[in-house]
C-alpha positions as a Markdown table, in Angstrom:
| # | Residue | x | y | z |
|---|---|---|---|---|
| 1 | Met | 145.5 | 45.8 | 115.1 |
| 2 | Ser | 147.3 | 44.8 | 118.3 |
| 3 | Asp | 147.4 | 46.9 | 121.3 |
| 4 | Gly | 151.0 | 47.6 | 120.5 |
| 5 | Ala | 150.2 | 49.4 | 117.3 |
| 6 | Arg | 151.9 | 52.7 | 116.6 |
| 7 | Arg | 150.7 | 55.6 | 114.5 |
| 8 | Trp | 153.1 | 57.5 | 112.2 |
| 9 | Arg | 152.2 | 60.9 | 110.8 |
| 10 | Thr | 152.5 | 61.3 | 107.1 |
| 11 | Ser | 154.4 | 64.0 | 105.3 |
| 12 | Ala | 152.7 | 67.3 | 104.6 |
| 13 | Arg | 152.7 | 66.4 | 100.9 |
| 14 | Leu | 150.8 | 63.2 | 101.5 |
| 15 | Arg | 148.6 | 64.2 | 104.4 |
| 16 | Pro | 145.6 | 65.4 | 102.3 |
| 17 | Leu | 145.4 | 61.9 | 100.9 |
| 18 | Val | 146.6 | 59.7 | 103.9 |
| 19 | Ser | 146.2 | 61.2 | 107.4 |
| 20 | Gly | 148.4 | 58.6 | 109.1 |
| 21 | Ile | 150.0 | 55.1 | 109.0 |
| 22 | Trp | 149.5 | 52.5 | 111.7 |
| 23 | Cys | 152.2 | 49.9 | 112.1 |
| 24 | Trp | 151.4 | 46.7 | 114.0 |
| 25 | Ser | 152.6 | 43.2 | 114.8 |
| 26 | Ser | 150.6 | 40.4 | 116.5 |
| 27 | Pro | 152.0 | 37.0 | 117.6 |
| 28 | Ala | 150.0 | 33.9 | 117.1 |
| 29 | Gly | 147.4 | 33.1 | 119.7 |
| 30 | Pro | 144.0 | 31.6 | 120.3 |
| 31 | Ala | 141.5 | 32.0 | 117.5 |
| 32 | Gly | 139.1 | 34.9 | 117.9 |
| 33 | Thr | 137.6 | 37.8 | 116.1 |
| 34 | His | 138.3 | 41.5 | 115.8 |
| 35 | Leu | 135.7 | 44.2 | 114.9 |
| 36 | Gly | 136.8 | 46.8 | 112.4 |
| 37 | Val | 134.9 | 49.9 | 113.4 |
| 38 | Ser | 133.4 | 52.7 | 111.3 |
| 39 | Ser | 135.7 | 55.6 | 110.5 |
| 40 | Ala | 135.7 | 58.8 | 108.5 |
| 41 | His | 138.8 | 57.3 | 106.6 |
| 42 | Leu | 139.1 | 54.4 | 104.2 |
| 43 | Thr | 141.1 | 51.6 | 105.7 |
| 44 | Val | 144.0 | 50.3 | 103.5 |
| 45 | Val | 146.0 | 47.4 | 104.9 |
| 46 | Leu | 149.3 | 46.0 | 103.7 |
| 47 | Cys | 150.3 | 42.8 | 105.4 |
| 48 | Leu | 154.1 | 42.2 | 105.6 |
| 49 | Asp | 153.5 | 38.9 | 107.5 |
| 50 | Gly | 150.4 | 36.8 | 107.3 |
| 51 | Ala | 147.1 | 37.9 | 105.8 |
| 52 | Val | 143.8 | 39.5 | 106.8 |
| 53 | Asp | 140.8 | 37.1 | 107.0 |
| 54 | Leu | 137.6 | 39.0 | 106.5 |
| 55 | Leu | 134.7 | 37.0 | 107.9 |
| 56 | Ala | 132.0 | 39.5 | 107.3 |
| 57 | Ala | 132.1 | 42.8 | 105.4 |
| 58 | Pro | 130.2 | 45.9 | 106.7 |
| 59 | Asp | 127.8 | 45.5 | 103.9 |
| 60 | Pro | 126.1 | 42.1 | 104.4 |
| 61 | Arg | 125.7 | 41.7 | 100.6 |
| 62 | Arg | 129.5 | 41.4 | 100.2 |
| 63 | Gly | 131.2 | 38.1 | 100.8 |
| 64 | Pro | 134.2 | 37.2 | 103.0 |
| 65 | Gly | 137.7 | 37.1 | 101.7 |
| 66 | Arg | 141.4 | 36.6 | 102.6 |
| 67 | Phe | 143.8 | 39.5 | 101.6 |
| 68 | Thr | 147.5 | 40.2 | 101.7 |
| 69 | Ala | 146.6 | 43.8 | 101.0 |
| 70 | Ser | 143.1 | 45.3 | 101.0 |
| 71 | Ala | 141.1 | 48.6 | 100.7 |
| 72 | Ala | 137.9 | 49.1 | 102.7 |
| 73 | Gly | 135.5 | 51.9 | 101.8 |
| 74 | Leu | 133.6 | 54.0 | 104.3 |
| 75 | His | 130.9 | 52.1 | 106.2 |
| 76 | Ala | 128.4 | 52.6 | 109.0 |
| 77 | Ala | 128.6 | 49.1 | 110.5 |
| 78 | Pro | 131.6 | 47.0 | 111.8 |
| 79 | Ala | 133.6 | 44.5 | 109.8 |
| 80 | Val | 134.4 | 41.1 | 111.4 |
| 81 | Leu | 138.0 | 39.9 | 111.1 |
| 82 | Ala | 139.6 | 36.6 | 112.2 |
| 83 | Thr | 142.4 | 36.8 | 114.7 |
| 84 | Gly | 144.9 | 34.2 | 116.1 |
| 85 | Thr | 147.5 | 33.9 | 113.4 |
| 86 | Arg | 150.7 | 35.8 | 113.4 |
| 87 | Gln | 150.5 | 39.1 | 111.6 |
| 88 | Ala | 152.5 | 42.3 | 110.9 |
| 89 | Gly | 151.7 | 45.1 | 108.6 |
| 90 | Met | 150.8 | 48.7 | 107.9 |
| 91 | Gln | 147.4 | 50.4 | 107.9 |
| 92 | Leu | 146.7 | 53.6 | 106.0 |
| 93 | Glu | 144.1 | 56.2 | 107.1 |
| 94 | Met | 143.1 | 57.2 | 103.6 |
| 95 | Thr | 140.8 | 60.2 | 103.0 |
| 96 | Trp | 138.0 | 59.9 | 100.6 |
| 97 | Arg | 139.8 | 62.4 | 98.3 |
| 98 | Gly | 142.9 | 60.1 | 98.6 |
| 99 | Ala | 140.8 | 57.3 | 97.0 |
| 100 | Arg | 140.4 | 59.3 | 93.8 |
| 101 | Thr | 144.1 | 60.2 | 93.6 |
| 102 | Leu | 145.8 | 57.0 | 94.8 |
| 103 | Leu | 143.3 | 54.3 | 93.9 |
| 104 | Gly | 141.8 | 55.8 | 90.8 |
| 105 | Leu | 138.1 | 55.8 | 91.7 |
| 106 | Pro | 135.7 | 57.7 | 94.0 |
| 107 | Ala | 135.5 | 56.3 | 97.5 |
| 108 | Gly | 131.8 | 55.8 | 97.0 |
| 109 | Glu | 132.5 | 52.8 | 94.7 |
| 110 | Leu | 134.0 | 51.0 | 97.7 |
| 111 | Ala | 131.3 | 51.8 | 100.2 |
| 112 | Gly | 130.7 | 49.0 | 102.7 |
| 113 | Asp | 133.1 | 46.7 | 100.8 |
| 114 | Val | 136.6 | 45.3 | 101.2 |
| 115 | Val | 138.6 | 44.6 | 98.0 |
| 116 | Asp | 142.0 | 43.3 | 96.9 |
| 117 | Leu | 144.3 | 46.3 | 96.8 |
| 118 | Ala | 146.3 | 44.8 | 93.9 |
| 119 | Leu | 143.3 | 45.6 | 91.7 |
| 120 | Leu | 143.6 | 49.3 | 92.5 |
| 121 | Leu | 147.3 | 50.1 | 93.3 |
| 122 | Pro | 149.8 | 49.6 | 90.5 |
| 123 | Gly | 153.1 | 48.0 | 91.4 |
| 124 | Leu | 151.8 | 46.6 | 94.7 |
| 125 | Asp | 153.8 | 43.4 | 94.7 |
| 126 | Thr | 157.1 | 45.3 | 94.2 |
| 127 | Leu | 156.1 | 47.8 | 96.9 |
| 128 | Leu | 155.4 | 45.0 | 99.4 |
| 129 | Asp | 158.7 | 43.3 | 98.7 |
| 130 | Arg | 160.5 | 46.6 | 99.3 |
| 131 | Leu | 158.7 | 47.2 | 102.6 |
| 132 | Arg | 159.5 | 43.7 | 103.8 |
| 133 | Ala | 163.2 | 44.2 | 103.0 |
| 134 | Glu | 163.3 | 47.4 | 105.1 |
| 135 | Pro | 164.5 | 46.5 | 108.6 |
| 136 | Gly | 162.5 | 49.0 | 110.8 |
| 137 | Trp | 159.1 | 50.7 | 111.0 |
| 138 | Ala | 160.5 | 54.2 | 110.6 |
| 139 | Gly | 162.2 | 53.3 | 107.3 |
| 140 | Arg | 159.1 | 51.4 | 106.1 |
| 141 | Cys | 156.9 | 54.4 | 106.8 |
| 142 | Ala | 159.3 | 56.8 | 105.0 |
| 143 | Leu | 159.5 | 54.4 | 102.0 |
| 144 | Leu | 155.7 | 54.0 | 101.8 |
| 145 | Asp | 155.2 | 57.8 | 102.1 |
| 146 | Thr | 157.6 | 58.4 | 99.2 |
| 147 | Ala | 156.0 | 55.6 | 97.1 |
| 148 | Leu | 152.5 | 57.0 | 97.5 |
| 149 | Cys | 153.6 | 60.5 | 96.7 |
| 150 | Ala | 155.0 | 59.1 | 93.5 |
| 151 | Val | 151.7 | 57.3 | 92.7 |
| 152 | Ala | 149.8 | 60.5 | 93.3 |
| 153 | Glu | 152.0 | 62.3 | 90.7 |
| 154 | Ala | 152.0 | 59.6 | 88.1 |
| 155 | Arg | 148.5 | 58.1 | 87.8 |
| 156 | Asp | 145.5 | 59.4 | 86.0 |
| 157 | Arg | 142.5 | 60.0 | 88.2 |
| 158 | Pro | 138.8 | 60.5 | 87.4 |
| 159 | Gly | 138.7 | 64.3 | 87.7 |
| 160 | Asp | 138.0 | 66.4 | 90.8 |
| 161 | Pro | 135.0 | 66.0 | 93.1 |
| 162 | Pro | 132.3 | 68.6 | 93.0 |
| 163 | Pro | 133.3 | 71.7 | 95.0 |
| 164 | Glu | 130.0 | 71.5 | 96.9 |
| 165 | Val | 130.8 | 68.0 | 98.1 |
| 166 | Val | 134.3 | 69.1 | 99.2 |
| 167 | Arg | 132.8 | 72.1 | 101.1 |
| 168 | Ala | 130.1 | 70.0 | 102.7 |
| 169 | Trp | 132.6 | 67.5 | 104.0 |
| 170 | Glu | 134.8 | 70.3 | 105.3 |
| 171 | Leu | 131.9 | 71.8 | 107.2 |
| 172 | Leu | 131.0 | 68.4 | 108.8 |
| 173 | Ala | 134.6 | 67.7 | 109.7 |
| 174 | Arg | 135.2 | 71.2 | 111.1 |
| 175 | Ser | 132.1 | 70.8 | 113.4 |
| 176 | Gly | 133.2 | 67.3 | 114.6 |
| 177 | Gly | 130.1 | 65.8 | 113.0 |
| 178 | Thr | 127.7 | 68.1 | 114.9 |
| 179 | Ala | 126.6 | 70.4 | 112.1 |
| 180 | Arg | 123.0 | 70.3 | 111.1 |
| 181 | Val | 122.3 | 68.8 | 107.7 |
| 182 | Ala | 120.0 | 71.7 | 106.8 |
| 183 | Asp | 122.7 | 74.2 | 107.6 |
| 184 | Val | 125.3 | 72.3 | 105.5 |
| 185 | Ala | 123.0 | 72.1 | 102.6 |
| 186 | Gly | 122.1 | 75.7 | 102.8 |
| 187 | Glu | 125.8 | 76.7 | 102.9 |
| 188 | Val | 126.6 | 74.8 | 99.7 |
| 189 | Gly | 123.4 | 75.9 | 97.9 |
| 190 | Trp | 121.9 | 72.4 | 97.4 |
| 191 | Ser | 118.8 | 70.8 | 98.7 |
| 192 | Gln | 119.3 | 68.3 | 101.5 |
| 193 | Arg | 118.2 | 65.4 | 99.3 |
| 194 | His | 120.5 | 66.4 | 96.5 |
| 195 | Leu | 123.5 | 66.9 | 98.8 |
| 196 | Gly | 122.9 | 63.5 | 100.5 |
| 197 | Glu | 122.9 | 61.7 | 97.1 |
| 198 | Arg | 126.0 | 63.5 | 95.8 |
| 199 | Leu | 127.9 | 63.0 | 99.0 |
| 200 | Arg | 127.0 | 59.3 | 99.1 |
| 201 | Arg | 128.0 | 58.9 | 95.5 |
| 202 | Glu | 131.4 | 60.5 | 96.1 |
| 203 | Thr | 132.3 | 59.3 | 99.6 |
| 204 | Gly | 130.0 | 56.3 | 100.3 |
| 205 | Leu | 128.0 | 58.0 | 103.0 |
| 206 | Ala | 125.1 | 60.4 | 102.8 |
| 207 | Thr | 125.2 | 63.6 | 104.8 |
| 208 | Lys | 123.6 | 62.4 | 108.1 |
| 209 | Ala | 125.6 | 59.1 | 108.1 |
| 210 | Ala | 128.8 | 61.1 | 107.3 |
| 211 | Ala | 128.2 | 63.4 | 110.2 |
| 212 | Arg | 127.6 | 60.4 | 112.5 |
| 213 | Val | 130.8 | 58.6 | 111.5 |
| 214 | Ile | 132.9 | 61.8 | 111.7 |
| 215 | Arg | 131.6 | 62.4 | 115.3 |
| 216 | Phe | 132.3 | 58.7 | 116.1 |
| 217 | Glu | 135.8 | 58.9 | 114.8 |
| 218 | Arg | 136.5 | 61.9 | 117.0 |
| 219 | Thr | 135.1 | 60.1 | 120.0 |
| 220 | Cys | 137.3 | 57.1 | 119.4 |
| 221 | Thr | 140.4 | 59.4 | 119.0 |
| 222 | Leu | 139.7 | 61.0 | 122.4 |
| 223 | Leu | 138.8 | 57.7 | 124.0 |
| 224 | Arg | 142.1 | 56.1 | 122.9 |
| 225 | Arg | 144.1 | 58.7 | 124.9 |
| 226 | Pro | 145.4 | 57.6 | 128.3 |
| 227 | Ser | 143.8 | 60.6 | 129.9 |
| 228 | Ala | 140.3 | 60.0 | 128.3 |
| 229 | Pro | 137.5 | 61.7 | 130.2 |
| 230 | Pro | 134.6 | 59.7 | 131.8 |
| 231 | Leu | 132.0 | 58.6 | 129.2 |
| 232 | Ala | 129.4 | 61.1 | 130.3 |
| 233 | Glu | 131.8 | 63.9 | 129.9 |
| 234 | Leu | 133.1 | 62.5 | 126.6 |
| 235 | Ala | 129.6 | 62.3 | 125.2 |
| 236 | Ala | 129.1 | 66.0 | 126.0 |
| 237 | Ile | 132.4 | 67.0 | 124.5 |
| 238 | Cys | 131.7 | 65.2 | 121.2 |
| 239 | Gly | 128.1 | 66.5 | 120.8 |
| 240 | Tyr | 126.0 | 63.5 | 121.8 |
| 241 | Ala | 122.7 | 64.1 | 123.5 |
| 242 | Asp | 123.7 | 62.0 | 126.5 |
| 243 | Gln | 125.8 | 58.9 | 127.4 |
| 244 | Gln | 123.1 | 56.5 | 126.1 |
| 245 | His | 123.3 | 58.2 | 122.7 |
| 246 | Leu | 127.1 | 57.5 | 122.7 |
| 247 | Ala | 126.5 | 53.9 | 123.7 |
| 248 | Arg | 124.1 | 53.4 | 120.8 |
| 249 | Asp | 126.6 | 54.6 | 118.3 |
| 250 | Phe | 129.3 | 52.3 | 119.7 |
| 251 | Arg | 126.8 | 49.4 | 119.4 |
| 252 | Asp | 125.9 | 50.3 | 115.8 |
| 253 | Leu | 129.2 | 51.4 | 114.5 |
| 254 | Ala | 131.6 | 49.3 | 116.5 |
| 255 | Gly | 129.6 | 46.3 | 117.5 |
| 256 | Thr | 130.7 | 46.6 | 121.1 |
| 257 | Thr | 130.8 | 49.0 | 124.1 |
| 258 | Ala | 133.0 | 52.0 | 124.5 |
| 259 | Leu | 134.8 | 50.6 | 127.5 |
| 260 | Thr | 135.4 | 47.2 | 125.8 |
| 261 | Trp | 136.7 | 49.0 | 122.6 |
| 262 | Arg | 139.1 | 51.0 | 124.7 |
| 263 | Ala | 140.3 | 48.1 | 126.7 |
| 264 | Glu | 141.3 | 46.2 | 123.5 |
| 265 | Arg | 143.4 | 49.1 | 122.2 |
| 266 | Val | 144.8 | 51.0 | 125.2 |
| 267 | Arg | 147.3 | 49.3 | 127.5 |
| 268 | Pro | 146.7 | 50.2 | 131.2 |
| 269 | Ala | 149.3 | 52.6 | 132.5 |
| 270 | Ala | 151.9 | 50.9 | 134.7 |
| 271 | Pro | 151.5 | 51.9 | 138.4 |
| 272 | Ile | 153.9 | 54.5 | 139.6 |
| 273 | Arg | 156.0 | 53.0 | 142.3 |
| 274 | Pro | 157.6 | 55.2 | 144.9 |
| 275 | Arg | 161.4 | 55.2 | 145.0 |
| 276 | Pro | 162.9 | 53.5 | 148.0 |
| 277 | Arg | 164.1 | 56.0 | 150.5 |
| 278 | Arg | 167.8 | 56.0 | 151.1 |
| 279 | Pro | 168.7 | 55.6 | 154.8 |
| 280 | Ser | 170.0 | 58.8 | 156.4 |
| 281 | Pro | 173.8 | 58.7 | 156.9 |
| 282 | Ala | 175.0 | 58.1 | 160.4 |
| 283 | Pro | 176.0 | 61.2 | 162.3 |
| 284 | Ser | 179.8 | 61.8 | 162.4 |
| 285 | Pro | 181.5 | 61.3 | 165.7 |
| 286 | Pro | 182.3 | 64.5 | 167.6 |
């Protein structure tokens, strides 16, 4: 996404499935690469202009590809995307439960992979045409929100996930990814090994990896803010042992440093210029 990307909040009805929608447009420029970082949400992209060129998937066993619309599962390594061509589109922050409802399969089946969204979302071509015909981002987001709510109501889905998996994810998310695996397993009544396997099968990440990615996503959210705290303070807020621990997660999950990641996504604030002082009026003659 370009640094001019804007996030739209989804309706209360859709929010358990899609937390937010990013809208972006990027002009053509020099060829380069962009790293898609790990997240606690699946990344679903709909290009309204151009396409996404995937150079390397998070899972090295998966091949590259070019997509007008794509769905990427949860992953604990960055994806590598080509940049330089003109692009515009919408990116969904889809929850792992949203994958079952909207895409018709557990998120675990997409782990570390990026696939053609047309294989999973019925009526995609018609939806893309309608989005392109809409003149502004607000109208497009409203249209997409309504369309996805309709999909959720209409399509058959593969049952509900185990309540123990739902509870485990809730505990990890509520703690910001800092909950101990043993405590979470004890809370849901499963062994740590069984919980890790069932969570990985459903979401694509085992318990420890899920906690790590949830903590990292929270860190990125705070770091994106204009008033983000210094890295040492941010590490303490988000539950890292120290700043070096945070740096290792950025290297592993984003393929870059925290400051470089932030610089690519947050525009520097414009300096506040003092207003020119008006000259005092001349005194009136006696």
